[in-house]
C-alpha positions as a Python dict, from the first residue, in 0.01 Angstrom:
ca = {
    (1, 'M'): (0, 0, 0),
    (2, 'K'): (247, -284, 52),
    (3, 'N'): (514, -309, 318),
    (4, 'Q'): (786, -478, 120),
    (5, 'S'): (1154, -553, 114),
    (6, 'N'): (1330, -807, -102),
    (7, 'E'): (1120, -1126, -91),
    (8, 'V'): (856, -1025, 167),
    (9, 'V'): (557, -822, 48),
    (10, 'I'): (285, -751, 307),
    (11, 'D'): (-37, -579, 199),
    (12, 'T'): (-148, -294, 424),
    (13, 'A'): (-457, -74, 408),
    (14, 'Q'): (-423, 257, 220),
    (15, 'D'): (-683, 448, 417),
    (16, 'G'): (-941, 424, 692),
    (17, 'F'): (-900, 318, 1055),
    (18, 'Y'): (-662, 37, 958),
    (19, 'K'): (-438, 249, 736),
    (20, 'G'): (-89, 99, 746),
    (21, 'F'): (-211, -231, 896),
    (22, 'N'): (-262, -570, 737),
    (23, 'H'): (-633, -655, 748),
    (24, 'A'): (-592, -1032, 756),
    (25, 'V'): (-352, -1040, 1051),
    (26, 'T'): (-509, -759, 1252),
    (27, 'L'): (-875, -852, 1216),
    (28, 'S'): (-821, -1228, 1247),
    (29, 'S'): (-620, -1181, 1567),
    (30, 'K'): (-883, -955, 1718),
    (31, 'M'): (-1164, -1188, 1617),
    (32, 'L'): (-998, -1494, 1773),
    (33, 'I'): (-925, -1307, 2096),
    (34, 'M'): (-1280, -1172, 2113),
    (35, 'V'): (-1421, -1523, 2064),
    (36, 'L'): (-1207, -1645, 2353),
    (37, 'V'): (-1316, -1352, 2571),
    (38, 'L'): (-1687, -1406, 2501),
    (39, 'W'): (-1657, -1782, 2549),
    (40, 'A'): (-1486, -1736, 2887),
    (41, 'L'): (-1745, -1479, 3000),
    (42, 'V'): (-2063, -1648, 2873),
    (43, 'F'): (-1968, -2012, 2931),
    (44, 'P'): (-1695, -1998, 3202),
    (45, 'D'): (-1739, -2355, 3325),
    (46, 'Q'): (-1734, -2497, 2974),
    (47, 'A'): (-1430, -2287, 2880),
    (48, 'K'): (-1242, -2402, 3187),
    (49, 'A'): (-1327, -2769, 3127),
    (50, 'V'): (-1242, -2768, 2756),
    (51, 'L'): (-916, -2580, 2803),
    (52, 'S'): (-818, -2821, 3081),
    (53, 'K'): (-881, -3123, 2857),
    (54, 'V'): (-682, -2976, 2569),
    (55, 'N'): (-403, -2882, 2809),
    (56, 'A'): (-388, -3242, 2936),
    (57, 'L'): (-356, -3365, 2577),
    (58, 'V'): (-78, -3117, 2506),
    (59, 'L'): (118, -3211, 2818),
    (60, 'G'): (61, -3581, 2761),
    (61, 'N'): (170, -3579, 2397),
    (62, 'F'): (410, -3286, 2365),
    (63, 'G'): (580, -3262, 2704),
    (64, 'T'): (891, -3442, 2578),
    (65, 'Y'): (890, -3222, 2268),
    (66, 'Y'): (889, -2907, 2484),
    (67, 'I'): (1193, -3034, 2678),
    (68, 'Y'): (1402, -3112, 2371),
    (69, 'V'): (1302, -2810, 2168),
    (70, 'M'): (1395, -2570, 2451),
    (71, 'A'): (1736, -2737, 2484),
    (72, 'F'): (1781, -2693, 2108),
    (73, 'F'): (1693, -2322, 2126),
    (74, 'A'): (1920, -2243, 2422),
    (75, 'L'): (2223, -2432, 2292),
    (76, 'T'): (2181, -2283, 1944),
    (77, 'A'): (2177, -1926, 2077),
    (78, 'I'): (2497, -1980, 2276),
    (79, 'A'): (2669, -2165, 1992),
    (80, 'L'): (2596, -1889, 1738),
    (81, 'A'): (2752, -1627, 1964),
    (82, 'M'): (3065, -1838, 2002),
    (83, 'I'): (3129, -1889, 1628),
    (84, 'P'): (3376, -1610, 1533),
    (85, 'K'): (3234, -1556, 1184),
    (86, 'V'): (2882, -1520, 1323),
    (87, 'G'): (2952, -1348, 1654),
    (88, 'N'): (3132, -1056, 1490),
    (89, 'I'): (2840, -963, 1264),
    (90, 'V'): (2696, -622, 1362),
    (91, 'L'): (2318, -598, 1359),
    (92, 'G'): (2245, -333, 1098),
    (93, 'G'): (2590, -343, 940),
    (94, 'A'): (2938, -239, 1048),
    (95, 'E'): (2854, 133, 1037),
    (96, 'S'): (2550, 105, 1267),
    (97, 'K'): (2571, 260, 1613),
    (98, 'P'): (2364, 165, 1924),
    (99, 'E'): (2063, 388, 1990),
    (100, 'F'): (2066, 339, 2368),
    (101, 'S'): (2332, 335, 2638),
    (102, 'R'): (2429, -9, 2767),
    (103, 'F'): (2248, 52, 3099),
    (104, 'S'): (1924, 159, 2930),
    (105, 'W'): (1955, -124, 2676),
    (106, 'V'): (2001, -397, 2936),
    (107, 'S'): (1736, -235, 3159),
    (108, 'M'): (1478, -243, 2882),
    (109, 'M'): (1560, -604, 2792),
    (110, 'F'): (1521, -713, 3153),
    (111, 'G'): (1218, -502, 3241),
    (112, 'A'): (1020, -594, 2932),
    (113, 'S'): (1070, -968, 2969),
    (114, 'I'): (1043, -1166, 3293),
    (115, 'G'): (1099, -904, 3561),
    (116, 'V'): (738, -943, 3681),
    (117, 'G'): (761, -1320, 3716),
    (118, 'M'): (1093, -1288, 3892),
    (119, 'L'): (934, -1079, 4168),
    (120, 'T'): (675, -1351, 4228),
    (121, 'Y'): (899, -1653, 4192),
    (122, 'S'): (1223, -1529, 4354),
    (123, 'T'): (1058, -1626, 4682),
    (124, 'G'): (785, -1858, 4561),
    (125, 'E'): (995, -2109, 4370),
    (126, 'P'): (1274, -2162, 4628),
    (127, 'I'): (1008, -2196, 4899),
    (128, 'Y'): (817, -2456, 4697),
    (129, 'H'): (1128, -2653, 4605),
    (130, 'F'): (1236, -2642, 4966),
    (131, 'A'): (937, -2867, 5034),
    (132, 'N'): (926, -3064, 4710),
    (133, 'N'): (1165, -3108, 4418),
    (134, 'P'): (1301, -3405, 4217),
    (135, 'D'): (1581, -3477, 4467),
    (136, 'I'): (1328, -3488, 4751),
    (137, 'I'): (1091, -3704, 4546),
    (138, 'Q'): (1375, -3952, 4481),
    (139, 'G'): (1473, -3954, 4848),
    (140, 'L'): (1818, -3806, 4782),
    (141, 'V'): (1768, -3521, 5030),
    (142, 'P'): (1514, -3454, 5305),
    (143, 'A'): (1250, -3185, 5269),
    (144, 'K'): (1274, -2850, 5449),
    (145, 'Q'): (1626, -2904, 5586),
    (146, 'S'): (1958, -2730, 5530),
    (147, 'E'): (2063, -3027, 5315),
    (148, 'T'): (1781, -2940, 5076),
    (149, 'L'): (1917, -2600, 4976),
    (150, 'E'): (2155, -2706, 4699),
    (151, 'S'): (1882, -2890, 4511),
    (152, 'V'): (1646, -2594, 4554),
    (153, 'Y'): (1867, -2367, 4346),
    (154, 'R'): (1969, -2623, 4088),
    (155, 'Y'): (1609, -2638, 3968),
    (156, 'S'): (1525, -2271, 4022),
    (157, 'F'): (1825, -2167, 3812),
    (158, 'L'): (1728, -2419, 3542),
    (159, 'H'): (1398, -2238, 3492),
    (160, 'W'): (1531, -1882, 3510),
    (161, 'G'): (1872, -1919, 3349),
    (162, 'F'): (2010, -1974, 2999),
    (163, 'S'): (1705, -2157, 2864),
    (164, 'A'): (1467, -1869, 2936),
    (165, 'W'): (1694, -1590, 2821),
    (166, 'G'): (1845, -1792, 2538),
    (167, 'I'): (1508, -1826, 2368),
    (168, 'Y'): (1449, -1451, 2389),
    (169, 'A'): (1797, -1385, 2253),
    (170, 'L'): (1743, -1630, 1967),
    (171, 'V'): (1414, -1476, 1853),
    (172, 'G'): (1549, -1124, 1897),
    (173, 'L'): (1864, -1211, 1703),
    (174, 'A'): (1667, -1365, 1418),
    (175, 'L'): (1438, -1063, 1387),
    (176, 'A'): (1719, -809, 1417),
    (177, 'Y'): (1936, -985, 1161),
    (178, 'F'): (1665, -1024, 898),
    (179, 'G'): (1526, -679, 974),
    (180, 'F'): (1847, -475, 997),
    (181, 'N'): (2095, -674, 787),
    (182, 'K'): (1859, -805, 521),
    (183, 'G'): (1620, -509, 511),
    (184, 'L'): (1310, -723, 570),
    (185, 'P'): (1002, -614, 769),
    (186, 'L'): (1044, -656, 1144),
    (187, 'T'): (791, -936, 1175),
    (188, 'I'): (801, -1309, 1237),
    (189, 'R'): (740, -1424, 881),
    (190, 'S'): (1054, -1243, 758),
    (191, 'V'): (1278, -1486, 943),
    (192, 'L'): (1141, -1775, 739),
    (193, 'T'): (1235, -1631, 397),
    (194, 'P'): (1540, -1859, 344),
    (195, 'L'): (1304, -2157, 374),
    (196, 'F'): (982, -2039, 210),
    (197, 'G'): (1061, -1727, 5),
    (198, 'N'): (761, -1551, -151),
    (199, 'K'): (518, -1812, -16),
    (200, 'L'): (517, -1589, 294),
    (201, 'N'): (349, -1305, 105),
    (202, 'G'): (2, -1458, 129),
    (203, 'T'): (-208, -1674, 357),
    (204, 'F'): (83, -1876, 496),
    (205, 'G'): (265, -1561, 604),
    (206, 'H'): (-52, -1423, 760),
    (207, 'L'): (-98, -1744, 961),
    (208, 'V'): (261, -1719, 1089),
    (209, 'D'): (206, -1363, 1213),
    (210, 'I'): (-139, -1440, 1359),
    (211, 'T'): (13, -1728, 1554),
    (212, 'A'): (280, -1491, 1686),
    (213, 'V'): (19, -1234, 1793),
    (214, 'L'): (-189, -1494, 1978),
    (215, 'A'): (119, -1641, 2149),
    (216, 'T'): (227, -1292, 2253),
    (217, 'I'): (-112, -1205, 2401),
    (218, 'L'): (-142, -1535, 2591),
    (219, 'G'): (218, -1515, 2712),
    (220, 'I'): (180, -1163, 2848),
    (221, 'A'): (-156, -1262, 2999),
    (222, 'V'): (21, -1507, 3233),
    (223, 'T'): (282, -1248, 3327),
    (224, 'I'): (24, -980, 3402),
    (225, 'G'): (-205, -1229, 3576),
    (226, 'Y'): (62, -1323, 3829),
    (227, 'G'): (172, -962, 3851),
    (228, 'V'): (-169, -820, 3944),
    (229, 'S'): (-212, -1100, 4198),
    (230, 'Q'): (110, -999, 4369),
    (231, 'F'): (23, -631, 4328),
    (232, 'A'): (-304, -688, 4515),
    (233, 'S'): (-124, -886, 4786),
    (234, 'G'): (119, -599, 4832),
    (235, 'V'): (-156, -340, 4864),
    (236, 'Y'): (-321, -565, 5123),
    (237, 'N'): (5, -591, 5318),
    (238, 'I'): (23, -212, 5326),
    (239, 'T'): (-342, -129, 5394),
    (240, 'G'): (-492, -442, 5552),
    (241, 'A'): (-815, -382, 5355),
    (242, 'D'): (-1032, -693, 5403),
    (243, 'W'): (-1187, -682, 5053),
    (244, 'I'): (-848, -744, 4892),
    (245, 'M'): (-767, -1085, 5044),
    (246, 'V'): (-975, -1388, 5145),
    (247, 'D'): (-818, -1703, 5291),
    (248, 'G'): (-470, -1575, 5212),
    (249, 'A'): (-533, -1519, 4839),
    (250, 'P'): (-633, -1203, 4646),
    (251, 'T'): (-1005, -1172, 4573),
    (252, 'M'): (-1134, -1158, 4217),
    (253, 'T'): (-1247, -799, 4276),
    (254, 'A'): (-901, -695, 4389),
    (255, 'M'): (-735, -859, 4089),
    (256, 'I'): (-973, -700, 3839),
    (257, 'V'): (-925, -355, 3995),
    (258, 'A'): (-546, -402, 3988),
    (259, 'L'): (-565, -524, 3628),
    (260, 'V'): (-759, -220, 3507),
    (261, 'F'): (-525, 18, 3692),
    (262, 'V'): (-207, -143, 3556),
    (263, 'M'): (-335, -174, 3200),
    (264, 'A'): (-446, 190, 3196),
    (265, 'L'): (-93, 295, 3290),
    (266, 'S'): (54, 51, 3038),
    (267, 'T'): (-152, 192, 2755),
    (268, 'L'): (-48, 547, 2843),
    (269, 'S'): (315, 441, 2847),
    (270, 'A'): (283, 260, 2513),
    (271, 'V'): (134, 574, 2358),
    (272, 'S'): (454, 762, 2445),
    (273, 'G'): (670, 512, 2254),
    (274, 'V'): (986, 308, 2318),
    (275, 'G'): (1224, 601, 2348),
    (276, 'K'): (1018, 777, 2613),
    (277, 'G'): (780, 580, 2837),
    (278, 'V'): (934, 234, 2801),
    (279, 'K'): (1292, 358, 2836),
    (280, 'W'): (1212, 578, 3136),
    (281, 'L'): (1017, 307, 3317),
    (282, 'S'): (1288, 50, 3245),
    (283, 'N'): (1551, 271, 3405),
    (284, 'V'): (1323, 329, 3704),
    (285, 'N'): (1254, -40, 3763),
    (286, 'M'): (1622, -131, 3735),
    (287, 'S'): (1704, 139, 3991),
    (288, 'L'): (1430, 21, 4228),
    (289, 'S'): (1549, -338, 4181),
    (290, 'G'): (1891, -222, 4296),
    (291, 'V'): (1738, -56, 4603),
    (292, 'L'): (1552, -375, 4695),
    (293, 'L'): (1861, -592, 4648),
    (294, 'V'): (2069, -358, 4862),
    (295, 'F'): (1803, -388, 5131),
    (296, 'F'): (1827, -768, 5130),
    (297, 'L'): (2207, -742, 5116),
    (298, 'I'): (2206, -538, 5437),
    (299, 'F'): (1913, -685, 5628),
    (300, 'G'): (1869, -1027, 5473),
    (301, 'S'): (2065, -1352, 5508),
    (302, 'T'): (2366, -1221, 5319),
    (303, 'F'): (2623, -1489, 5397),
    (304, 'L'): (2382, -1771, 5319),
    (305, 'A'): (2277, -1593, 4998),
    (306, 'I'): (2638, -1558, 4880),
    (307, 'E'): (2699, -1925, 4955),
    (308, 'L'): (2383, -2029, 4771),
    (309, 'L'): (2471, -1807, 4475),
    (310, 'A'): (2816, -1963, 4440),
    (311, 'T'): (2718, -2326, 4496),
    (312, 'G'): (2392, -2296, 4306),
    (313, 'T'): (2556, -2137, 4002),
    (314, 'F'): (2834, -2397, 3994),
    (315, 'D'): (2588, -2682, 4036),
    (316, 'Y'): (2365, -2538, 3764),
    (317, 'L'): (2649, -2493, 3516),
    (318, 'I'): (2790, -2844, 3550),
    (319, 'N'): (2443, -3001, 3532),
    (320, 'F'): (2290, -2767, 3272),
    (321, 'V'): (2303, -2997, 2969),
    (322, 'S'): (2186, -3306, 3157),
    (323, 'M'): (1897, -3115, 3318),
    (324, 'A'): (1804, -2943, 2992),
    (325, 'V'): (1750, -3274, 2809),
    (326, 'N'): (1617, -3481, 3100),
    (327, 'V'): (1267, -3623, 3043),
    (328, 'E'): (1070, -3779, 3329),
    (329, 'E'): (817, -4057, 3285),
    (330, 'K'): (458, -3937, 3251),
    (331, 'G'): (220, -4022, 3534),
    (332, 'T'): (494, -4047, 3797),
    (333, 'A'): (564, -3800, 4077),
    (334, 'L'): (871, -3680, 3887),
    (335, 'G'): (670, -3649, 3567),
    (336, 'D'): (401, -3447, 3743),
    (337, 'W'): (664, -3216, 3889),
    (338, 'Q'): (823, -3165, 3547),
    (339, 'S'): (485, -3090, 3385),
    (340, 'G'): (387, -2847, 3659),
    (341, 'W'): (716, -2660, 3663),
    (342, 'T'): (961, -2713, 3377),
    (343, 'I'): (714, -2765, 3092),
    (344, 'F'): (496, -2481, 3221),
    (345, 'Y'): (798, -2251, 3216),
    (346, 'W'): (912, -2363, 2871),
    (347, 'A'): (567, -2297, 2729),
    (348, 'W'): (557, -1958, 2903),
    (349, 'W'): (892, -1848, 2761),
    (350, 'I'): (797, -1971, 2411),
    (351, 'A'): (461, -1792, 2420),
    (352, 'Y'): (625, -1470, 2534),
    (353, 'A'): (915, -1498, 2287),
    (354, 'P'): (753, -1305, 1994),
    (355, 'A'): (688, -1000, 2212),
    (356, 'V'): (1028, -1003, 2379),
    (357, 'G'): (1212, -1095, 2058),
    (358, 'I'): (1067, -812, 1851),
    (359, 'F'): (1123, -569, 2137),
    (360, 'F'): (1484, -688, 2180),
    (361, 'A'): (1538, -648, 1805),
    (362, 'R'): (1395, -295, 1798),
    (363, 'I'): (1639, -170, 2061),
    (364, 'S'): (1953, -361, 1956),
    (365, 'K'): (2062, -217, 1624),
    (366, 'G'): (2437, -152, 1625),
    (367, 'R'): (2523, -439, 1860),
    (368, 'S'): (2732, -734, 1744),
    (369, 'I'): (2568, -1074, 1754),
    (370, 'R'): (2808, -1188, 2025),
    (371, 'E'): (2741, -878, 2236),
    (372, 'F'): (2368, -913, 2184),
    (373, 'V'): (2339, -1283, 2267),
    (374, 'L'): (2575, -1278, 2566),
    (375, 'S'): (2423, -957, 2708),
    (376, 'A'): (2068, -1085, 2658),
    (377, 'T'): (2152, -1425, 2808),
    (378, 'L'): (2426, -1405, 3069),
    (379, 'I'): (2354, -1070, 3238),
    (380, 'P'): (1979, -1125, 3297),
    (381, 'S'): (2041, -1487, 3404),
    (382, 'F'): (2292, -1379, 3666),
    (383, 'V'): (2062, -1099, 3787),
    (384, 'C'): (1787, -1360, 3832),
    (385, 'F'): (2029, -1585, 4024),
    (386, 'I'): (2114, -1296, 4258),
    (387, 'W'): (1746, -1221, 4315),
    (388, 'F'): (1659, -1582, 4387),
    (389, 'T'): (1943, -1630, 4635),
    (390, 'F'): (1920, -1299, 4820),
    (391, 'V'): (1540, -1273, 4836),
    (392, 'G'): (1450, -1641, 4836),
    (393, 'G'): (1754, -1731, 5047),
    (394, 'T'): (1641, -1490, 5317),
    (395, 'A'): (1296, -1650, 5321),
    (396, 'L'): (1450, -1998, 5346),
    (397, 'D'): (1680, -1891, 5627),
    (398, 'L'): (1388, -1748, 5823),
    (399, 'E'): (1209, -2081, 5791),
    (400, 'L'): (1518, -2288, 5875),
    (401, 'S'): (1586, -2080, 6186),
    (402, 'G'): (1227, -2115, 6305),
    (403, 'L'): (1167, -1739, 6308),
    (404, 'A'): (904, -1763, 6034),
    (405, 'E'): (719, -2051, 6205),
    (406, 'G'): (586, -2171, 5869),
    (407, 'K'): (427, -1837, 5782),
    (408, 'I'): (622, -1801, 5456),
    (409, 'L'): (582, -2165, 5359),
    (410, 'G'): (208, -2145, 5420),
    (411, 'A'): (148, -1818, 5236),
    (412, 'N'): (2, -1785, 4887),
    (413, 'I'): (278, -1755, 4625),
    (414, 'S'): (178, -1393, 4555),
    (415, 'A'): (216, -1302, 4922),
    (416, 'Q'): (535, -1488, 5017),
    (417, 'I'): (774, -1200, 4954),
    (418, 'Y'): (558, -973, 5171),
    (419, 'E'): (537, -1238, 5443),
    (420, 'T'): (917, -1251, 5437),
    (421, 'L'): (924, -878, 5508),
    (422, 'N'): (666, -916, 5786),
    (423, 'V'): (887, -1170, 5963),
    (424, 'L'): (1209, -980, 5897),
    (425, 'M'): (1100, -629, 5996),
    (426, 'S'): (877, -425, 6221),
    (427, 'D'): (522, -356, 6106),
    (428, 'T'): (609, -6, 5983),
    (429, 'G'): (927, -119, 5809),
    (430, 'A'): (746, -404, 5636),
    (431, 'K'): (479, -165, 5507),
    (432, 'L'): (743, 74, 5370),
    (433, 'M'): (935, -199, 5190),
    (434, 'S'): (609, -350, 5065),
    (435, 'A'): (536, -12, 4909),
    (436, 'V'): (872, -22, 4729),
    (437, 'I'): (791, -368, 4592),
    (438, 'V'): (443, -259, 4482),
    (439, 'V'): (589, 38, 4290),
    (440, 'L'): (861, -183, 4141),
    (441, 'L'): (603, -442, 4044),
    (442, 'M'): (389, -175, 3883),
    (443, 'T'): (681, -50, 3670),
    (444, 'F'): (764, -406, 3561),
    (445, 'L'): (400, -473, 3474),
    (446, 'V'): (359, -150, 3280),
    (447, 'T'): (687, -203, 3090),
    (448, 'S'): (595, -562, 3002),
    (449, 'A'): (241, -479, 2892),
    (450, 'D'): (320, -169, 2689),
    (451, 'S'): (609, -340, 2510),
    (452, 'A'): (372, -628, 2422),
    (453, 'I'): (114, -380, 2288),
    (454, 'L'): (378, -207, 2076),
    (455, 'V'): (501, -542, 1944),
    (456, 'V'): (152, -662, 1850),
    (457, 'N'): (97, -344, 1654),
    (458, 'T'): (435, -389, 1483),
    (459, 'I'): (333, -736, 1365),
    (460, 'N'): (-10, -613, 1256),
    (461, 'A'): (152, -329, 1060),
    (462, 'G'): (360, -573, 856),
    (463, 'G'): (676, -506, 1056),
    (464, 'S'): (663, -128, 1042),
    (465, 'T'): (828, 32, 1346),
    (466, 'A'): (681, 375, 1276),
    (467, 'Q'): (489, 535, 1562),
    (468, 'T'): (159, 347, 1597),
    (469, 'P'): (-157, 563, 1605),
    (470, 'R'): (-284, 606, 1960),
    (471, 'S'): (-620, 457, 1873),
    (472, 'H'): (-462, 119, 1791),
    (473, 'I'): (-255, 118, 2109),
    (474, 'I'): (-568, 189, 2314),
    (475, 'V'): (-769, -79, 2132),
    (476, 'W'): (-507, -347, 2200),
    (477, 'G'): (-480, -232, 2560),
    (478, 'V'): (-856, -288, 2593),
    (479, 'F'): (-838, -627, 2418),
    (480, 'L'): (-556, -746, 2644),
    (481, 'T'): (-738, -624, 2956),
    (482, 'A'): (-1061, -796, 2846),
    (483, 'L'): (-884, -1125, 2775),
    (484, 'I'): (-703, -1140, 3109),
    (485, 'G'): (-1015, -1035, 3298),
    (486, 'A'): (-1233, -1293, 3120),
    (487, 'L'): (-989, -1577, 3183),
    (488, 'L'): (-953, -1476, 3549),
    (489, 'I'): (-1332, -1485, 3587),
    (490, 'A'): (-1350, -1823, 3410),
    (491, 'G'): (-1109, -1990, 3648),
    (492, 'G'): (-835, -1767, 3781),
    (493, 'L'): (-466, -1796, 3707),
    (494, 'G'): (-499, -2168, 3635),
    (495, 'V'): (-711, -2105, 3325),
    (496, 'I'): (-471, -1836, 3199),
    (497, 'K'): (-180, -2081, 3238),
    (498, 'T'): (-375, -2351, 3055),
    (499, 'A'): (-462, -2124, 2761),
    (500, 'M'): (-100, -2012, 2737),
    (501, 'I'): (44, -2366, 2727),
    (502, 'I'): (-195, -2451, 2444),
    (503, 'G'): (-121, -2130, 2254),
    (504, 'A'): (255, -2176, 2283),
    (505, 'L'): (256, -2508, 2096),
    (506, 'P'): (196, -2382, 1738),
    (507, 'F'): (443, -2097, 1782),
    (508, 'S'): (708, -2341, 1905),
    (509, 'V'): (690, -2513, 1565),
    (510, 'I'): (738, -2177, 1395),
    (511, 'M'): (1035, -2116, 1624),
    (512, 'V'): (1199, -2440, 1513),
    (513, 'L'): (1167, -2325, 1152),
    (514, 'M'): (1297, -1979, 1247),
    (515, 'T'): (1604, -2130, 1412),
    (516, 'I'): (1685, -2348, 1110),
    (517, 'S'): (1635, -2047, 882),
    (518, 'L'): (1859, -1827, 1097),
    (519, 'I'): (2139, -2084, 1106),
    (520, 'K'): (2122, -2118, 728),
    (521, 'A'): (2137, -1742, 676),
    (522, 'L'): (2415, -1671, 927),
    (523, 'L'): (2642, -1947, 803),
    (524, 'S'): (2615, -1806, 450),
    (525, 'H'): (2647, -1440, 556),
    (526, 'K'): (2869, -1235, 321),
    (527, 'G'): (2865, -898, 493),
    (528, 'E'): (2573, -736, 316),
    (529, 'A'): (2379, -478, 514),
    (530, 'Q'): (2082, -258, 448),
    (531, 'D'): (1941, 31, 643),
    (532, 'T'): (1586, -65, 738),
    (533, 'D'): (1495, 291, 828),
    (534, 'E'): (1504, 360, 454),
    (535, 'N'): (1415, 22, 309),
    (536, 'L'): (1174, -134, 558),
    (537, 'V'): (857, 22, 417),
    (538, 'K'): (814, 99, 49),
    (539, 'S'): (517, 163, -172),
    (540, 'A'): (445, -64, -461),
}
């Protein structure tokens, strides 16, 4: 059998366990991941050392590239939405109607992307930048003072604003346009057809999709790694069980237990499909997010948060372009900061882009390009800004006032939000709100992981969005769990981050080609539309 449409023809198995899946992409991806798992488990020290060396080479030689390419992606996404001819194009054709309500649609986009990281970093990043950021390094503002606050949010918003969401919107737009308007399979190689045509039908196309699968797995590994660390910290804050935390950080045992628990739930949710488990969980985590924000609105440092939101957003907007293209000299304090924060984030968003992009595309048929890009970029960015100012602002205010006595500043990044609650509330109240965060974190983790599993299977099936057999969902759930667990054992979150930064590089090159291809196609768009439900998969 071949999954085909127009110029893209993808061979898939006619029978057996891999019926409907492309052997080359599926088996090669699994083999490469299994090699990485076994290497990390059998030779953990060697794996950690080699990955660290390769990571240093990537940062040393491609750091500037990461800065410029992310600026290119973000500005392109916004520009395409603003061009009248392009922005008015409806994904799927003028007659297509949205499958989901706007609330469910936005909820799924937010929950399946960086909601997990936001819970960790909404406190962790402002707290870190309160003590050290480029303005402090240059001596422009003092550390840990009220004068530091403006610079704190300029850099936090840089990492969680238009650049992050713009790249997701760009990949999602490209996939939705070529999938729904051109009738091509919903997979990465389809976007490159204006540049490479039928060359994508063979080995080259397989390599493109394999690269996307590996980037997706490594990108979600970082997200889940940080998530289970914070999950364990939350359970410790509620129970006080000594085996969960040692020296202020989650133990390996606690993280592995949390990982297995979360991934089991994720696999069950993925089995139920996008319209059931993912949609339901997305609505739940958006509702719980609202509850948590209302709590900080009432009991947190509301007036300071509103001030920081206004000044931080204004400062971010007027400095966005200059910050987006700024490159610091390697080997300097500023260069080290940029490598540790900005380049890490850019690699993370790029690695995670295939998963989020395909998921965004799957749920966005019937939306205009302008509606899609602006909704996928502006709304989530502003929600992140609110989180960072209301949650992180409260933590900063507690430190500035002396009430925290350095407890939040000195806590592990996974525990800082819980330490904020401990300072802000009574013991019982802190435990109750910690439970809310743990449940919210769990829903974000499950939504992110199961959407990634569904996306990987979509790529492996040559872009088919038909319901994936449960056995394949379970297998990829096991593979993802094994990879994260092995990398944690090899060296903790640091090794996962290192592997992700390396894995993001080849996909970033594919993304550059995708962006050029998308621009070419959109600027020559003549209003044709095809229904992919009928044309996506054909027999030949």
